[in-house]
BALOBA-1460 file (C-alpha; in Angstrom, 3 decimals):
// residues 250
<rec num="1" residu="m" x="0.000" y="0.000" z="0.000"/>
<rec num="2" residu="a" x="2.807" y="2.251" z="0.888"/>
<rec num="3" residu="d" x="4.536" y="1.445" z="-2.394"/>
<rec num="4" residu="a" x="1.402" y="2.304" z="-4.363"/>
<rec num="5" residu="t" x="1.030" y="5.603" z="-2.610"/>
<rec num="6" residu="q" x="4.655" y="6.451" z="-3.240"/>
<rec num="7" residu="a" x="4.348" y="5.569" z="-6.918"/>
<rec num="8" residu="t" x="1.291" y="7.728" z="-7.222"/>
<rec num="9" residu="q" x="3.062" y="10.666" z="-5.603"/>
<rec num="10" residu="t" x="6.105" y="10.157" z="-7.824"/>
<rec num="11" residu="t" x="3.983" y="9.997" z="-10.929"/>
<rec num="12" residu="g" x="2.128" y="13.141" z="-9.883"/>
<rec num="13" residu="t" x="5.334" y="14.912" z="-9.245"/>
<rec num="14" residu="t" x="6.727" y="13.888" z="-12.608"/>
<rec num="15" residu="n" x="3.603" y="14.987" z="-14.461"/>
<rec num="16" residu="t" x="3.599" y="18.274" z="-12.644"/>
<rec num="17" residu="s" x="7.234" y="18.875" z="-13.526"/>
<rec num="18" residu="t" x="6.626" y="17.920" z="-17.131"/>
<rec num="19" residu="a" x="3.637" y="20.231" z="-17.365"/>
<rec num="20" residu="s" x="5.568" y="23.061" z="-15.801"/>
<rec num="21" residu="a" x="8.443" y="22.535" z="-18.228"/>
<rec num="22" residu="t" x="6.066" y="22.435" z="-21.161"/>
<rec num="23" residu="t" x="4.283" y="25.536" z="-19.965"/>
<rec num="24" residu="g" x="7.621" y="27.316" z="-19.555"/>
<rec num="25" residu="t" x="8.659" y="26.343" z="-23.017"/>
<rec num="26" residu="q" x="5.429" y="27.657" z="-24.520"/>
<rec num="27" residu="a" x="5.724" y="30.891" z="-22.594"/>
<rec num="28" residu="t" x="9.251" y="31.334" z="-23.813"/>
<rec num="29" residu="t" x="8.196" y="30.692" z="-27.410"/>
<rec num="30" residu="g" x="5.329" y="33.201" z="-27.130"/>
<rec num="31" residu="g" x="7.610" y="35.845" z="-25.649"/>
<rec num="32" residu="a" x="10.000" y="35.639" z="-28.623"/>
<rec num="33" residu="g" x="7.423" y="37.374" z="-30.846"/>
<rec num="34" residu="a" x="8.053" y="37.672" z="-34.594"/>
<rec num="35" residu="s" x="11.614" y="36.434" z="-34.310"/>
<rec num="36" residu="a" x="10.529" y="32.816" z="-33.685"/>
<rec num="37" residu="p" x="8.296" y="30.703" z="-35.965"/>
<rec num="38" residu="a" x="4.676" y="30.334" z="-34.829"/>
<rec num="39" residu="t" x="3.555" y="26.946" z="-33.525"/>
<rec num="40" residu="g" x="0.239" y="25.207" z="-33.313"/>
<rec num="41" residu="l" x="-2.513" y="24.477" z="-35.791"/>
<rec num="42" residu="g" x="-2.263" y="26.318" z="-39.085"/>
<rec num="43" residu="a" x="0.939" y="28.106" z="-38.029"/>
<rec num="44" residu="a" x="2.660" y="27.574" z="-41.391"/>
<rec num="45" residu="v" x="-0.374" y="28.926" z="-43.237"/>
<rec num="46" residu="l" x="-0.463" y="32.023" z="-41.057"/>
<rec num="47" residu="d" x="3.254" y="32.667" z="-41.648"/>
<rec num="48" residu="t" x="2.776" y="32.369" z="-45.411"/>
<rec num="49" residu="k" x="-0.162" y="34.810" z="-45.443"/>
<rec num="50" residu="a" x="1.743" y="37.331" z="-43.337"/>
<rec num="51" residu="a" x="4.750" y="37.194" z="-45.660"/>
<rec num="52" residu="t" x="2.513" y="37.450" z="-48.706"/>
<rec num="53" residu="g" x="0.721" y="40.421" z="-47.185"/>
<rec num="54" residu="d" x="4.017" y="42.274" z="-46.613"/>
<rec num="55" residu="q" x="5.181" y="41.607" z="-50.163"/>
<rec num="56" residu="g" x="1.857" y="42.812" z="-51.522"/>
<rec num="57" residu="a" x="2.152" y="46.064" z="-49.581"/>
<rec num="58" residu="d" x="5.689" y="46.634" z="-50.889"/>
<rec num="59" residu="t" x="4.597" y="45.953" z="-54.464"/>
<rec num="60" residu="t" x="1.665" y="48.365" z="-54.150"/>
<rec num="61" residu="t" x="3.926" y="51.110" z="-52.743"/>
<rec num="62" residu="a" x="6.496" y="50.647" z="-55.523"/>
<rec num="63" residu="t" x="3.779" y="50.787" z="-58.183"/>
<rec num="64" residu="t" x="2.316" y="53.965" z="-56.669"/>
<rec num="65" residu="d" x="5.757" y="55.628" z="-56.517"/>
<rec num="66" residu="a" x="6.412" y="54.723" z="-60.151"/>
<rec num="67" residu="k" x="3.084" y="56.176" z="-61.247"/>
<rec num="68" residu="t" x="3.751" y="59.371" z="-59.269"/>
<rec num="69" residu="t" x="7.202" y="59.756" z="-60.879"/>
<rec num="70" residu="d" x="5.743" y="59.222" z="-64.345"/>
<rec num="71" residu="t" x="3.067" y="61.832" z="-63.657"/>
<rec num="72" residu="v" x="5.637" y="64.425" z="-62.472"/>
<rec num="73" residu="d" x="7.854" y="63.760" z="-65.493"/>
<rec num="74" residu="a" x="4.864" y="64.120" z="-67.795"/>
<rec num="75" residu="n" x="3.871" y="67.405" z="-66.161"/>
<rec num="76" residu="k" x="7.415" y="68.763" z="-66.492"/>
<rec num="77" residu="a" x="7.529" y="67.760" z="-70.134"/>
<rec num="78" residu="g" x="4.191" y="69.459" z="-70.686"/>
<rec num="79" residu="e" x="5.375" y="72.635" z="-68.984"/>
<rec num="80" residu="t" x="8.587" y="72.703" z="-71.043"/>
<rec num="81" residu="k" x="6.641" y="72.262" z="-74.242"/>
<rec num="82" residu="t" x="4.160" y="74.950" z="-73.237"/>
<rec num="83" residu="d" x="6.960" y="77.404" z="-72.387"/>
<rec num="84" residu="a" x="8.701" y="76.750" z="-75.682"/>
<rec num="85" residu="e" x="5.482" y="77.246" z="-77.612"/>
<rec num="86" residu="a" x="4.741" y="80.468" z="-75.700"/>
<rec num="87" residu="e" x="8.186" y="81.920" z="-76.427"/>
<rec num="88" residu="k" x="7.898" y="80.949" z="-80.067"/>
<rec num="89" residu="a" x="4.468" y="82.522" z="-80.296"/>
<rec num="90" residu="i" x="5.672" y="85.943" z="-79.006"/>
<rec num="91" residu="e" x="6.694" y="88.153" z="-81.896"/>
<rec num="92" residu="y" x="7.082" y="91.904" z="-81.444"/>
<rec num="93" residu="t" x="6.321" y="94.594" z="-83.959"/>
<rec num="94" residu="d" x="8.549" y="97.669" z="-84.172"/>
<rec num="95" residu="f" x="8.428" y="99.680" z="-80.980"/>
<rec num="96" residu="k" x="7.201" y="103.259" z="-81.115"/>
<rec num="97" residu="t" x="9.821" y="105.946" z="-80.494"/>
<rec num="98" residu="p" x="9.690" y="109.696" z="-79.842"/>
<rec num="99" residu="e" x="10.273" y="111.956" z="-82.822"/>
<rec num="100" residu="g" x="13.928" y="112.405" z="-83.635"/>
<rec num="101" residu="v" x="15.075" y="109.316" z="-81.742"/>
<rec num="102" residu="q" x="17.096" y="106.852" z="-83.784"/>
<rec num="103" residu="l" x="17.255" y="103.267" z="-82.593"/>
<rec num="104" residu="d" x="20.245" y="101.010" z="-82.527"/>
<rec num="105" residu="k" x="19.277" y="97.790" z="-84.316"/>
<rec num="106" residu="d" x="21.505" y="95.568" z="-82.207"/>
<rec num="107" residu="g" x="20.256" y="97.109" z="-78.970"/>
<rec num="108" residu="t" x="16.637" y="96.775" z="-80.047"/>
<rec num="109" residu="g" x="17.178" y="93.135" z="-80.980"/>
<rec num="110" residu="e" x="18.663" y="92.384" z="-77.563"/>
<rec num="111" residu="f" x="15.715" y="94.070" z="-75.869"/>
<rec num="112" residu="k" x="13.252" y="91.974" z="-77.864"/>
<rec num="113" residu="e" x="15.024" y="88.789" z="-76.817"/>
<rec num="114" residu="l" x="14.928" y="89.896" z="-73.185"/>
<rec num="115" residu="a" x="11.233" y="90.789" z="-73.364"/>
<rec num="116" residu="k" x="10.481" y="87.459" z="-75.024"/>
<rec num="117" residu="s" x="12.312" y="85.543" z="-72.284"/>
<rec num="118" residu="l" x="10.198" y="87.410" z="-69.721"/>
<rec num="119" residu="k" x="7.063" y="86.598" z="-71.744"/>
<rec num="120" residu="l" x="6.041" y="90.256" z="-71.922"/>
<rec num="121" residu="p" x="3.119" y="91.108" z="-74.202"/>
<rec num="122" residu="q" x="3.629" y="93.805" z="-76.829"/>
<rec num="123" residu="e" x="1.960" y="96.480" z="-74.702"/>
<rec num="124" residu="e" x="4.016" y="95.721" z="-71.589"/>
<rec num="125" residu="a" x="7.235" y="95.504" z="-73.601"/>
<rec num="126" residu="q" x="6.480" y="98.930" z="-75.109"/>
<rec num="127" residu="k" x="6.174" y="100.416" z="-71.600"/>
<rec num="128" residu="v" x="9.569" y="99.085" z="-70.587"/>
<rec num="129" residu="f" x="11.000" y="100.282" z="-73.903"/>
<rec num="130" residu="d" x="9.619" y="103.793" z="-73.343"/>
<rec num="131" residu="l" x="11.120" y="103.884" z="-69.865"/>
<rec num="132" residu="g" x="14.533" y="102.948" z="-71.251"/>
<rec num="133" residu="i" x="14.422" y="105.760" z="-73.805"/>
<rec num="134" residu="k" x="13.289" y="108.236" z="-71.152"/>
<rec num="135" residu="i" x="16.208" y="107.325" z="-68.882"/>
<rec num="136" residu="q" x="18.650" y="107.584" z="-71.785"/>
<rec num="137" residu="q" x="17.335" y="111.020" z="-72.765"/>
<rec num="138" residu="k" x="17.732" y="112.275" z="-69.191"/>
<rec num="139" residu="m" x="21.310" y="111.028" z="-69.089"/>
<rec num="140" residu="q" x="22.122" y="112.678" z="-72.418"/>
<rec num="141" residu="a" x="20.552" y="115.967" z="-71.304"/>
<rec num="142" residu="k" x="22.539" y="115.901" z="-68.074"/>
<rec num="143" residu="m" x="25.743" y="115.190" z="-69.968"/>
<rec num="144" residu="s" x="25.020" y="118.016" z="-72.411"/>
<rec num="145" residu="d" x="24.412" y="120.437" z="-69.547"/>
<rec num="146" residu="t" x="27.672" y="119.401" z="-67.923"/>
<rec num="147" residu="i" x="29.608" y="119.990" z="-71.153"/>
<rec num="148" residu="k" x="28.011" y="123.416" z="-71.570"/>
<rec num="149" residu="e" x="28.976" y="124.334" z="-68.030"/>
<rec num="150" residu="v" x="32.583" y="123.329" z="-68.699"/>
<rec num="151" residu="h" x="32.701" y="125.333" z="-71.945"/>
<rec num="152" residu="t" x="31.222" y="128.363" z="-70.206"/>
<rec num="153" residu="e" x="33.836" y="128.078" z="-67.466"/>
<rec num="154" residu="w" x="36.619" y="127.868" z="-70.058"/>
<rec num="155" residu="a" x="35.367" y="130.979" z="-71.862"/>
<rec num="156" residu="t" x="35.086" y="132.883" z="-68.573"/>
<rec num="157" residu="n" x="38.618" y="131.906" z="-67.567"/>
<rec num="158" residu="l" x="39.919" y="132.996" z="-70.968"/>
<rec num="159" residu="k" x="38.135" y="136.344" z="-70.790"/>
<rec num="160" residu="n" x="39.550" y="137.037" z="-67.325"/>
<rec num="161" residu="d" x="43.064" y="135.722" z="-67.963"/>
<rec num="162" residu="k" x="45.686" y="138.278" z="-66.956"/>
<rec num="163" residu="q" x="47.827" y="137.708" z="-70.032"/>
<rec num="164" residu="l" x="45.245" y="137.067" z="-72.744"/>
<rec num="165" residu="g" x="41.987" y="138.560" z="-71.443"/>
<rec num="166" residu="g" x="40.789" y="141.979" z="-70.553"/>
<rec num="167" residu="e" x="40.900" y="144.875" z="-73.006"/>
<rec num="168" residu="k" x="43.357" y="143.109" z="-75.339"/>
<rec num="169" residu="l" x="41.389" y="139.879" z="-75.555"/>
<rec num="170" residu="a" x="40.416" y="140.250" z="-79.234"/>
<rec num="171" residu="e" x="43.932" y="141.293" z="-80.223"/>
<rec num="172" residu="n" x="45.510" y="138.376" z="-78.377"/>
<rec num="173" residu="l" x="43.011" y="135.942" z="-79.888"/>
<rec num="174" residu="g" x="44.002" y="137.257" z="-83.319"/>
<rec num="175" residu="i" x="47.616" y="136.425" z="-82.594"/>
<rec num="176" residu="a" x="46.629" y="132.945" z="-81.397"/>
<rec num="177" residu="q" x="44.539" y="132.412" z="-84.543"/>
<rec num="178" residu="r" x="47.443" y="133.456" z="-86.689"/>
<rec num="179" residu="g" x="49.637" y="130.865" z="-85.006"/>
<rec num="180" residu="l" x="46.967" y="128.163" z="-85.471"/>
<rec num="181" residu="n" x="46.443" y="128.927" z="-89.165"/>
<rec num="182" residu="a" x="50.173" y="128.894" z="-89.814"/>
<rec num="183" residu="y" x="50.223" y="125.138" z="-89.168"/>
<rec num="184" residu="d" x="46.601" y="124.056" z="-89.624"/>
<rec num="185" residu="t" x="46.673" y="124.254" z="-93.424"/>
<rec num="186" residu="n" x="43.594" y="122.086" z="-94.034"/>
<rec num="187" residu="g" x="41.435" y="123.420" z="-91.182"/>
<rec num="188" residu="a" x="41.071" y="120.000" z="-89.487"/>
<rec num="189" residu="l" x="42.610" y="121.138" z="-86.219"/>
<rec num="190" residu="t" x="40.479" y="124.283" z="-86.105"/>
<rec num="191" residu="k" x="37.370" y="122.162" z="-86.645"/>
<rec num="192" residu="l" x="38.380" y="119.810" z="-83.851"/>
<rec num="193" residu="l" x="39.037" y="122.635" z="-81.396"/>
<rec num="194" residu="t" x="35.730" y="124.288" z="-82.252"/>
<rec num="195" residu="e" x="33.614" y="121.123" z="-81.962"/>
<rec num="196" residu="t" x="35.146" y="120.109" z="-78.638"/>
<rec num="197" residu="g" x="35.046" y="123.606" z="-77.180"/>
<rec num="198" residu="l" x="38.808" y="123.582" z="-76.691"/>
<rec num="199" residu="a" x="39.043" y="126.726" z="-78.830"/>
<rec num="200" residu="n" x="37.996" y="128.601" z="-75.668"/>
<rec num="201" residu="n" x="40.374" y="126.764" z="-73.321"/>
<rec num="202" residu="v" x="42.881" y="129.269" z="-71.989"/>
<rec num="203" residu="d" x="45.811" y="126.841" z="-72.107"/>
<rec num="204" residu="v" x="45.128" y="125.906" z="-75.730"/>
<rec num="205" residu="v" x="44.750" y="129.547" z="-76.759"/>
<rec num="206" residu="r" x="47.933" y="130.472" z="-74.884"/>
<rec num="207" residu="a" x="49.890" y="127.790" z="-76.748"/>
<rec num="208" residu="f" x="48.800" y="129.097" z="-80.159"/>
<rec num="209" residu="y" x="49.281" y="132.681" z="-78.971"/>
<rec num="210" residu="n" x="52.959" y="131.913" z="-78.346"/>
<rec num="211" residu="v" x="53.154" y="130.335" z="-81.810"/>
<rec num="212" residu="g" x="51.469" y="133.409" z="-83.321"/>
<rec num="213" residu="l" x="54.117" y="135.667" z="-81.842"/>
<rec num="214" residu="t" x="56.634" y="133.961" z="-84.111"/>
<rec num="215" residu="v" x="54.555" y="134.663" z="-87.229"/>
<rec num="216" residu="k" x="54.938" y="138.091" z="-88.830"/>
<rec num="217" residu="p" x="51.792" y="140.207" z="-88.391"/>
<rec num="218" residu="d" x="51.711" y="141.203" z="-92.068"/>
<rec num="219" residu="t" x="51.775" y="137.596" z="-93.237"/>
<rec num="220" residu="i" x="48.615" y="136.587" z="-95.081"/>
<rec num="221" residu="v" x="47.523" y="133.053" z="-94.350"/>
<rec num="222" residu="q" x="44.577" y="131.351" z="-95.993"/>
<rec num="223" residu="g" x="41.973" y="130.629" z="-93.357"/>
<rec num="224" residu="n" x="39.968" y="127.446" z="-93.171"/>
<rec num="225" residu="s" x="36.784" y="129.397" z="-93.729"/>
<rec num="226" residu="g" x="37.848" y="130.633" z="-97.131"/>
<rec num="227" residu="g" x="38.774" y="134.086" z="-95.848"/>
<rec num="228" residu="s" x="42.188" y="135.368" z="-94.912"/>
<rec num="229" residu="i" x="43.781" y="136.604" z="-91.733"/>
<rec num="230" residu="m" x="45.512" y="139.976" z="-91.694"/>
<rec num="231" residu="n" x="46.636" y="141.148" z="-88.261"/>
<rec num="232" residu="g" x="44.389" y="138.584" z="-86.567"/>
<rec num="233" residu="e" x="41.116" y="139.510" z="-88.262"/>
<rec num="234" residu="a" x="39.221" y="137.034" z="-90.435"/>
<rec num="235" residu="p" x="35.767" y="135.462" z="-90.638"/>
<rec num="236" residu="g" x="35.618" y="132.417" z="-88.406"/>
<rec num="237" residu="s" x="38.806" y="133.299" z="-86.541"/>
<rec num="238" residu="l" x="39.203" y="133.293" z="-82.774"/>
<rec num="239" residu="a" x="39.420" y="137.071" z="-82.867"/>
<rec num="240" residu="a" x="36.187" y="137.362" z="-84.826"/>
<rec num="241" residu="a" x="34.506" y="135.012" z="-82.369"/>
<rec num="242" residu="a" x="35.679" y="137.160" z="-79.506"/>
<rec num="243" residu="n" x="34.265" y="140.252" z="-81.187"/>
<rec num="244" residu="i" x="30.876" y="138.564" z="-81.358"/>
<rec num="245" residu="l" x="30.942" y="137.108" z="-77.856"/>
<rec num="246" residu="y" x="32.357" y="140.077" z="-76.012"/>
<rec num="247" residu="g" x="31.233" y="143.051" z="-78.081"/>
<rec num="248" residu="g" x="34.333" y="143.675" z="-80.162"/>
<rec num="249" residu="k" x="37.572" y="145.452" z="-79.321"/>
<rec num="250" residu="k" x="37.607" y="147.999" z="-76.570"/>
């Protein structure tokens, strides 16, 4: 009887240990999560479906990304084509200009290319064109005023020069003209000095005055204006100009 009881207890103990071990093993397997293969009925089927599901999601994402890329590329191509067609379609007629204004063909061509790149309509391009001409005219007017101021200053300095100006201004200019005509046989230098205003620069006049002192006063020299100079008097000469500007000899 005692042996039977002991056997029963031993068997119970063994079963309990076995059950505990099995339970521990199952708990350990469950705690491993996705890193360990699933066990039990239909485990292999479940693993296959899960893997297939993940692959399907990846395939769907890749397909969507490809479609999105194709759509963006198509839109860019459409925009490029539209831009090219728009630039090709813009053709400008001749721009209107104020009376007396002459256009530079190269400059106008460059402006048209710029306006076309900015996709400006004819009317808007004309406004920008008008503004450019207006700015240029203001700059030219300012430059012209500056040159006039310089020429006026030169003439004033010449008139008030202690050696050349004063009461003997016309006489001294005649001597300077005589010196100029002695070497300016074709009138080119006289023309240059007149056009640049240097004919009224005191230093230039003084240089030709010193040359004129070496030329005999009774020497007749053909002037560039077709007249002649005798003692510093001739049409178009510096002396004649002084007579007009300052009221003649005093």
